[in-house]
C-alpha positions in Angstrom: -19.8 -6.1 11.5 -20.8 -7.3 8.0 -18.3 -10.7 6.4 -16.9 -8.1 4.1 -15.7 -5.7 6.8 -14.3 -9.1 8.6 -12.5 -10.0 5.7 -10.5 -7.2 5.8 -10.0 -6.7 9.3 -8.5 -10.1 9.5 -6.5 -9.4 6.1 -4.9 -6.3 7.9 -4.1 -8.1 11.4 -3.3 -11.7 10.1 1.0 -11.9 10.0 1.3 -8.0 10.0 3.3 -9.2 13.7 4.6 -12.8 12.8 8.0 -13.3 11.6 8.7 -10.7 8.7 11.5 -10.7 6.8 12.9 -7.3 5.4 14.3 -6.9 2.3 16.3 -3.6 0.7 15.0 -2.3 -2.1 18.3 -2.6 -3.9 17.8 -6.4 -3.0 14.6 -6.6 -4.3 15.3 -9.2 -7.1 16.1 -11.5 -4.0 12.5 -10.4 -3.1 10.7 -12.2 -6.2 10.8 -8.5 -8.0 12.5 -6.7 -10.6 13.3 -3.3 -10.0 13.9 -1.4 -13.6 14.1 2.6 -14.0 10.7 4.1 -16.2 12.5 5.9 -19.0 12.4 9.3 -19.3 11.6 9.6 -15.4 13.5 9.9 -11.8 10.8 7.2 -11.1 11.5 3.5 -10.9 8.9 0.4 -11.2 9.4 -2.9 -9.5 7.5 -5.9 -11.0 6.8 -8.5 -8.6 6.0 -12.5 -8.4 2.3 -13.3 -9.3 1.8 -10.0 -11.1 2.5 -7.2 -8.1 3.6 -3.9 -9.9 4.9 -1.4 -7.6 5.8 2.6 -9.3 8.1 4.4 -7.1 8.3 7.9 -6.6 11.4 9.3 -6.9 12.7 10.1 -3.4 10.3 7.3 -1.3 11.8 5.9 1.0 10.7 1.9 1.5 11.2 -1.5 2.6 9.8 -4.7 1.0 8.4 -7.3 3.4 8.2 -11.2 3.0 5.7 -12.2 6.0 5.4 -15.1 5.7 8.9 -15.9 4.1 8.3 -17.6 0.9 10.1 -15.7 -1.1 7.5 -13.6 -2.2 7.0 -9.6 -1.3 3.5 -9.5 0.5 4.1 -5.9 2.4 6.1 -2.6 2.0 6.8 -0.7 5.0 6.8 2.9 3.7 8.3 5.7 5.4 8.8 8.5 2.9 6.8 9.7 -0.1 4.1 7.5 -2.4 3.9 4.0 -4.0 1.3 2.8 -6.2 0.6 -0.3 -5.9 -1.5 -2.3 -9.0 -2.1 -6.2 -7.3 -4.3 -8.3 -9.6 -7.4 -10.1 -7.8 -5.7 -13.3 -6.4 -2.0 -12.4 -6.9 -0.8 -12.0 -3.3 -2.6 -14.9 -1.0 -3.3 -13.8 2.0 -3.5 -10.3 0.2 -0.9 -7.3 0.1 -0.1 -4.5 3.6 1.2 -0.9 3.1 2.5 -0.1 6.7 3.3 3.5 7.2 4.2 5.2 10.9 0.7 6.5 11.1 -1.4 4.1 9.2 -1.8 0.2 7.8 -3.1 -0.5 4.5 -4.3 -3.8 3.2 -6.1 -5.0 0.1 -5.9 -7.7 -2.7 -6.8 -7.5 -6.4 -6.4 -3.8 -6.4 -5.1 -0.7 -7.7 -4.2 2.1 -4.6 -2.2 4.4 -3.9 0.0 5.7 -0.2 1.5 8.6 0.0 3.8 9.5 3.6 4.6 12.8 4.4 4.0 15.7 7.3 3.0 13.7 9.7 0.1 11.9 7.7 -0.8 9.1 5.7 -2.7 9.4 2.1 -4.6 6.0 0.8 -6.4 6.6 -2.4 -8.4 3.4 -4.3 -8.3 3.6 -7.7 -9.7 -0.2 -8.3 -11.3 -2.7 -5.6 -11.0 -2.1 -2.1 -8.9 -1.1 0.9 -8.9 -1.6 4.5 -7.4 1.3 6.2 -6.6 1.3 10.1 -3.9 2.9 12.5 -1.7 0.7 13.7 -3.0 0.3 17.2 -6.0 0.4 16.3 -9.0 -2.4 15.3 -11.2 0.6 14.4 -10.6 1.1 10.7 -12.6 2.1 7.5 -12.7 0.0 3.9 -12.1 2.4 1.0 -13.7 1.7 -3.2 -13.0 3.2 -6.2 -12.7 7.3 -6.1 -12.2 7.2 -2.2 -9.3 8.2 -0.1 -8.5 8.7 3.6 -6.1 11.1 5.4 -4.5 9.5 8.7 -2.6 11.1 11.1 -1.7 10.6 14.6 -4.3 10.3 16.9 -6.9 8.7 18.2 -10.3 10.1 16.3 -12.5 8.4 13.9 -11.0 7.9 10.3 -13.2 10.0 7.5 -13.6 8.8 4.4 -14.0 11.1 1.5 -14.4 11.2 -2.1 -11.2 12.3 -3.5 -12.2 15.9 -6.3 -10.6 15.1 -9.8 -7.4 17.8 -8.4 -6.2 16.2 -5.9 -6.4 12.6 -7.6 -4.8 13.8 -11.1 -2.2 15.6 -8.7 -1.4 12.6 -7.0 -1.6 10.2 -10.1 0.7 12.4 -11.9 3.7 11.9 -9.7 3.4 8.6 -11.4 2.9 9.8 -14.9 -0.2 8.8 -15.1 
């Protein structure tokens, strides 16, 4: 296992099941984030401490998480729809994780989208690297820019694919990108 793989595996597992402090999106300010509507759309944007930005697709269901209880968001539990994350390098000490029913996606200094729907989680990377695995598995994959993975319930291996431009455009359009 390479040093990079060990780094991302450790990032995904560190603190995910340690003390978790749940913060509702309506209480984002208390978690170090400011929630604001995106003019002329039904989307919202969360601007958090340390430069983390989360664009929220209309209808998304999620909870902000402070795993280390330091008053700063370092994870999101996403249950429905999609979020687009932009975490500048070094912005979240220990990294940032997105936890869904089917997957855990963890990153440092990257821009990526996570979409939950119809029994699967899709993860796509625009910049940087994102480690993805199933919650009950230590086996996972590391995505790089232009790559994505669809994670369904099960135990089969995850398959990394370079997403076609049409799929990427459709996903990013949901965020006004």
